[in-house]
C-alpha positions as a Markdown table, in Angstrom:
| # | Residue | x | y | z |
|---|---|---|---|---|
| 1 | Unk | 64.4 | -119.3 | 33.3 |
| 2 | Unk | 62.7 | -116.6 | 35.0 |
| 3 | Unk | 62.0 | -117.1 | 38.6 |
| 4 | Unk | 58.3 | -116.7 | 40.0 |
| 5 | Unk | 57.4 | -114.5 | 42.8 |
| 6 | Unk | 56.4 | -116.1 | 45.8 |
| 7 | Unk | 53.4 | -114.6 | 47.9 |
| 8 | Unk | 56.1 | -113.4 | 50.5 |
| 9 | Unk | 57.8 | -110.9 | 48.0 |
| 10 | Unk | 54.4 | -109.8 | 46.2 |
| 11 | Unk | 53.5 | -108.6 | 49.6 |
| 12 | Unk | 56.8 | -107.0 | 50.4 |
| 13 | Unk | 56.5 | -105.2 | 47.1 |
| 14 | Unk | 53.2 | -104.2 | 48.0 |
| 15 | Unk | 54.1 | -103.2 | 51.6 |
| 16 | Unk | 56.7 | -101.2 | 50.5 |
| 17 | Unk | 54.8 | -99.3 | 47.9 |
| 18 | Unk | 52.3 | -98.5 | 50.2 |
| 19 | Unk | 54.8 | -97.0 | 52.5 |
| 20 | Unk | 56.3 | -95.1 | 49.5 |
| 21 | Unk | 53.1 | -93.5 | 48.6 |
| 22 | Unk | 52.3 | -92.6 | 52.3 |
| 23 | Unk | 55.2 | -90.6 | 52.6 |
| 24 | Unk | 54.4 | -88.8 | 49.6 |
| 25 | Unk | 51.0 | -88.0 | 50.5 |
| 26 | Unk | 52.1 | -87.2 | 53.9 |
| 27 | Unk | 54.4 | -84.3 | 52.2 |
| 28 | Unk | 51.5 | -83.1 | 49.7 |
| 29 | Unk | 49.3 | -82.6 | 52.9 |
| 30 | Unk | 52.2 | -81.0 | 54.5 |
| 31 | Unk | 52.8 | -78.6 | 51.5 |
| 32 | Unk | 49.1 | -78.2 | 50.4 |
| 33 | Unk | 47.8 | -74.3 | 50.3 |
| 34 | Unk | 44.1 | -75.0 | 49.7 |
| 35 | Unk | 42.2 | -76.9 | 52.5 |
| 36 | Unk | 40.3 | -78.9 | 49.9 |
| 37 | Unk | 43.2 | -80.3 | 48.7 |
| 38 | Unk | 44.9 | -80.8 | 51.4 |
| 39 | Unk | 41.8 | -82.8 | 52.7 |
| 40 | Unk | 41.9 | -84.9 | 49.6 |
| 41 | Unk | 45.6 | -86.1 | 50.2 |
| 42 | Unk | 44.7 | -86.6 | 53.8 |
| 43 | Unk | 42.0 | -89.2 | 52.7 |
| 44 | Unk | 44.5 | -90.9 | 50.2 |
| 45 | Unk | 46.9 | -90.9 | 53.2 |
| 46 | Unk | 44.3 | -92.5 | 55.4 |
| 47 | Unk | 43.7 | -95.1 | 53.0 |
| 48 | Unk | 47.2 | -95.9 | 52.8 |
| 49 | Unk | 47.8 | -96.2 | 56.4 |
| 50 | Unk | 44.3 | -98.7 | 56.6 |
| 51 | Unk | 46.0 | -100.9 | 53.4 |
| 52 | Unk | 49.4 | -101.3 | 55.2 |
| 53 | Unk | 48.0 | -102.3 | 58.4 |
| 54 | Unk | 46.1 | -104.9 | 56.6 |
| 55 | Unk | 49.2 | -105.9 | 54.6 |
| 56 | Unk | 51.7 | -105.7 | 57.4 |
| 57 | Unk | 49.3 | -107.7 | 59.8 |
| 58 | Unk | 48.9 | -110.5 | 57.1 |
| 59 | Unk | 52.9 | -110.7 | 56.6 |
| 60 | Unk | 53.0 | -110.6 | 60.5 |
| 61 | Unk | 50.5 | -113.7 | 60.6 |
| 62 | Unk | 52.3 | -115.5 | 58.0 |
| 63 | Unk | 55.3 | -114.9 | 60.3 |
| 64 | Unk | 57.1 | -112.9 | 57.1 |
| 65 | Unk | 57.3 | -109.4 | 59.1 |
| 66 | Unk | 58.8 | -109.5 | 62.4 |
| 67 | Unk | 59.4 | -106.4 | 64.3 |
| 68 | Unk | 62.4 | -106.1 | 66.1 |
| 69 | Unk | 62.3 | -105.3 | 69.6 |
| 70 | Unk | 65.2 | -103.6 | 71.9 |
| 71 | Unk | 65.6 | -102.3 | 75.5 |
| 72 | Unk | 64.9 | -99.1 | 74.2 |
| 73 | Unk | 61.6 | -100.1 | 72.2 |
| 74 | Unk | 60.1 | -102.0 | 75.2 |
| 75 | Unk | 60.7 | -98.9 | 77.1 |
């Protein structure tokens, strides 16, 4: 019997995909020689980052995503 994905699983997969895409767009922005293409990739990356924040906040609100804190991060 197939196991069903939970809402947490789906949100985590979406977050991972967005992170992967944002990384790819960053690479494309850095490598683009044409300013119009560079701006297009930058726009796509910004859209990814906005989506990432929404999914991250949703997962954090649900208690599904905790950012580890340590003395170095806290200053």
